[in-house]
N, C-alpha and C positions, 0 to 999 in steps of 0.2 A: 643398360644393366638389368638383368631379370633377377627377381628374388620373390618366392612365394607365389610364382605365377603371374607376377605383375612387372611390366616394363616400366621401370621407374623414369627412365628418359621420356617416353611418351606422357607419363602421368604428369611429370613436371612441366611439359610443354602445355598440356591441357590445362594445368593450374594457372601458368602464365597468361594463357589466352583468356580465361575467365577473369582474371583480375584486370587485364587491359581493357576488357569488354566493360567491366563495371566502372572503371576510371573515365571511360569515354562516354558513358551513358549519364547525362545531367540528372535524369529522374532517379536513378540508382544512387548517385551521389547525394542528393537531397535526402533520400530515405536513410542513407548510411550515416551522413555526417549532421545533418540538421534535425531529423526527427528526434534523435535521443535528447539532445539539448532541450528542444521545445517541449517534449513530454516531461522532462525533469523540472523545467521551469514552472509548467502548468501545475503539476502535482505538488511542487514545493511551495508555491505561493497561491495559485488559484484555488485548488482542492485544500481547503482549510477549514476544519470543524472548530477550530479555536474560537473563543468569544472574546472579543475586545470592544470595549466601550458600548456595550448593549445598552439600549435605552431603558431606564427604570422609572416608574412612578411610585412614590411613597406616601402611604396614608399613615401618619403618625397620631394615634389617638392618645398615646402616653404623654408627649411633650415634656419629656424629662432629659437630663444630660445623657443618660445611658441610651435612650432610644435614638436621640441624635447621633450619638457614637456609632451605633449600629449602621446608620446611613452612611456616615463617614468611612466605616470600615468596607463597607460594600464598593464605594467608589475607589478607595485606596488600592484594592487589589488590582485595578486597571481593567478588569473584566467588564465592570459596569459604569454607568454614569447617570446620575440622577437628572432627568430632563424636566420633571413635574413634581409638584407637591399636591396631594389631593386633599380637598377639605371634607369630603364625604365618600362613603363606600362606592356610590354610584360612579364616581369619577374614574376609579380604577377600571371598571367595566367599559366605560366609554373610551378611554385611553387604549385599551387593548383591542376594542372594536374598530377604532379608526386607524390603528397602527402606529399611534404616537409613541408606544412603548411595547417593548417584548416581555416585559416583566414587571408585575405589580406586587409590592410588598406592603402589608397591613400589619402594623404594630399595635395590639391592643392595649387598653388602659390596664394599669397595675404591671406592666412589664418590668419596670426597675424594682418594684416591690416583690415580685415573685423571685427575681434573681437574688435579691438581697435576703430573702426568706429561705432560699435554697430549695424551693419548689419549682416544678417544670413551668417555664415560661413559654408562652405559645406565640409563634409568628406565622402569619398566612402568606403564602407565596403563590401568586397566580402567573401563569405562563401562557403565552401566545402559542398555540400547538399547531398552527397552520403550517409551519416548517418544523417537522417533528425532530429532525436531527438538531437544529439549532436549540429548539425548546428543551430536548433532552439534556444537552451540554449546559444550557443556561441554568436549568433547574439543578444540575448536580453541582455546579460552581456556587450557586447561591446557597444551596443546603450545606455545603462544606463550610462556607464562610460564616454563616449564621450558627452552625453547631460549634465551630472554633470560638467564636464570640461568647457563646454561652459557656463553653468549658473554661474559658480564660476567667469570665467573671465568677463562675463557680468556684474555681480555685482560689480567687481573692476571698470569697466569702469562707471557703474552708479554713484557709489560713487564719482569718480572723477568728473564726470558731475555734480552732485549735489553740490560739493564744488565750482564748477565754475559757478553755477547759472543755469545749465541744468535741465532737467526733469527725473524722475525715470521711469523705464519701468513699464508698467501696470500690468504684471502678474509676480508672484513670485511662481513658482510650486515647491512643495516639497512633495516627495513620501515616504511613509512608509509602510513596510510590517508588519501586525499584526500576531500573533501567531506563525510565523517562520520568523523572521527578516531577517536572512541570507539565506532564500530560500534553505535550506539543504534538499536534497530529503531523507536522512536518517530518519529525523524527520517525514516525511510524510509517508514513507514506513514501519518502524518497528511496529508501533502500529497496523497497518493493517495485519501484520503477524499472530497476534492473531486470527483474523477471518479464515483465511485460514487453521491454524494449528488445531484449535479446530474442524472445519468442517471436515477435513481430519481424525482426531482421531475419531470422532464420526461415520463417515461413515465406516472407516475400522474396528474398534472393534466391531460395531454392526452388519454390514453385514457379515464380515468374521466369526465371532463367530457362528452365526446361520448356515451359509453355511457349516462351519467345523463340526458342530454337525450333519448335515445332511449327509455329506459325510462318515463319520465314523460310522454313524447308531445310535448314541446315542440320536439324537433328537427324535425318535420313542420311545425310552426307557423313555425319560423325559415326553413324551406326555400320556404314559400309567401309569405314576407315579401319586400319589395323588395331584400333583401340578396342579392347575387351569391354563387356559391360560393366565389370568391376572397375576398371580403369576410368570409364566414363562416369560412373556414379561418384567415385572419389574425387574425380577431377571437378565435379560440379559442387561437391559438398565441402571438401576440405577448405578451400578459399573462404567459404562462408563462416567456417569456425574461426579463421583468423580475424575476419572482419568483426564477428561478434565479440571476441575477446578485446579487441581494440576498443569497441564500444563500451564494454564493461570497464575497461581502464579509464576511459574519459568520463564516464558517469560516476564511478566511484571517486575520482579525484575531484570532481565538481561538488559531489555530496559532501565530501570531507572538508574541502578546502573553502567552498563557498557557502554551503549551507550549515556548515559546523556539526554534521552528523558524526557522532562518536564511532570510532571504529575500534572495538575492544577485542575482536578476535583475530584470526590468522589470514593474512592475505593468500598464502599458499592454499588454505583449505577453501577459500572463497573461489579461487581460479579453478581448483579441481572439481569442486561441486558445480560450478558453472558450465565446465567442459562437459560433464555428464549431462547436464541439463539442456545443453545445446543440441546434443545427439537427438533428444526428444524432438525437438524444433525442426531438425534437419529431415528426420524420418517423417514427421507430419508433412512437412512442406513437399517432400518426394512424393508422399501418397496423395496429396491434393493434385500435384502435376500429372498423376496417372488417370485422375477422373476428370480433368479439364482439358478441352480442345482449343480455348481461346484464352486470352489475357483477362477479358471481362468475366468469363466463367470462373476462372482461377481467383479473381478478386472477390467474387461472391462466396465462392466456397471457402476461401480463407477466413472472411469475417464471420461466416456462419460457425467456423470452428473457434475464432480468436475471442469473440464476445462471450460465448459461454464459459469459456476457460477463464476469462477474467472474473466472471460473476461466481463461479463455482470455487474459485481459488481462496477466497477469503479476503481478497483485495479490498474490496467495498464494504462487504457485509461479513459479519462473524459466521462461520460455518455453524457453530452451535445453535444459532437462530433460525437455521433452515429447517424445513420439515425434514423428518427422517430419511424419506425416499432420496431427497436432493443430497443429504449428507452422504449417502452411499454413493451418488453419482459423482460426488467431489473426490472420492477416493481414486478415480480415473484421471483425474486432472494433474498432470505433471507440475503445472504452475503452482498448485497448492503446496506441494513438497518444497519447490525451490523457495517460496516465499517464507516458510518455516525456517528454511536453512539460513537464507540471507539475513533475515531478521535476528536469528539466533546468533550468527557471527558478528553482525554490526552491533547489536544493542547488548547482548548478554555475554559476549566473548565466548560462546560455546565451542567446544573442540569436537574432534571426530567421535570421541566416546559418547557424546550426547547426540550427535546428528548422523550417525551412521546409518540408522533406520531410514531416514528420509533419502539420503544419498544412495542407498542400496535399492530403494523402490524406484528412483529415478534411473539408475543403471539398468534394472530389469525392464521398465517401461521403454527406455531408449533402445535397448537392444531389440525388443520385440517390435516396436513400430519400425525400426529402421530395416529389420529382416523383411516383414510384411511389405514395405514400401519398395524395398529393392527387388523383391520377387515380382511384384506387380509391374514395376518399372520395366524390368527385362522382358516381361511378357507383351507389354503394351508397345515396347519399341522393337520387338523381334520382327 
């Protein structure tokens, strides 16, 4: 049956051939079935910037019940554990130098008296900055705990002052984190794994399938067959769309059921946005196949594209922290817009009225990349 210049019978046979070939290829099966789960486990468990039981040394100069309570508050959070008590300031430095602790806390004399008098009480926090990410997170946690401790004691003092005819303080600061109340890195990382996995699947299965056909000499046989270039391109790419959507379903199910990632948005919108995004990956894979003569060359070209795409997407580093020139480069990265979309759907419950801009950019990028890749593919196989 022909419709729109395409023989759908030939196209379906081509698609069946691609699926059978993928099923019989052990390497392709590992990439399709094993790699997504491995990546999800790695990013869900191993890539974790949360602080748990970080080693702390405390130098308590005040030796009061309130200063001891501050130490207990640090350990009660679960983020820190006191491994040593210093007797002098030099002990803090030595503990940090030798790696016995990642955080040093010095409580000065008069700490309890300053809180009781309602005057600012000072606490010094020293952080081992050799691992900057851990140091930043540990410093943020310690600062929040100490500030909250001071506010709670100030409130107690204020209530006492009110009962005795004094004045209440002018500011009551209360901080709440939306969408990720406990600031867990897993909740931030796991939804984004979908973008990296589907991009990698689309690139590998499209680029390597075409290059493998060229290496074994079957691509020329396909070109002299009754298949038109459009049917050949669709036959190579449409099965990849189905495989990528299956991977999406598996990853989303594991993320929700195993890791407990909240899904506040629409599954239908997630699949629609993912379908548009997959087109970008298909076009990129097809474009790589036109520039590669061997499988090794395709692998090298693929990772030269994939790794910068990961870096500029905001997966690992905030885009706002990048130099201005690199921020402009990130505007050409499809993965950036997909991560904004998938995190918005999962964590914020955002709908199409909020995410239409990102999806529209993905659609424009996907259409342009696929058109360029298809044109080059027809020329290189002609």
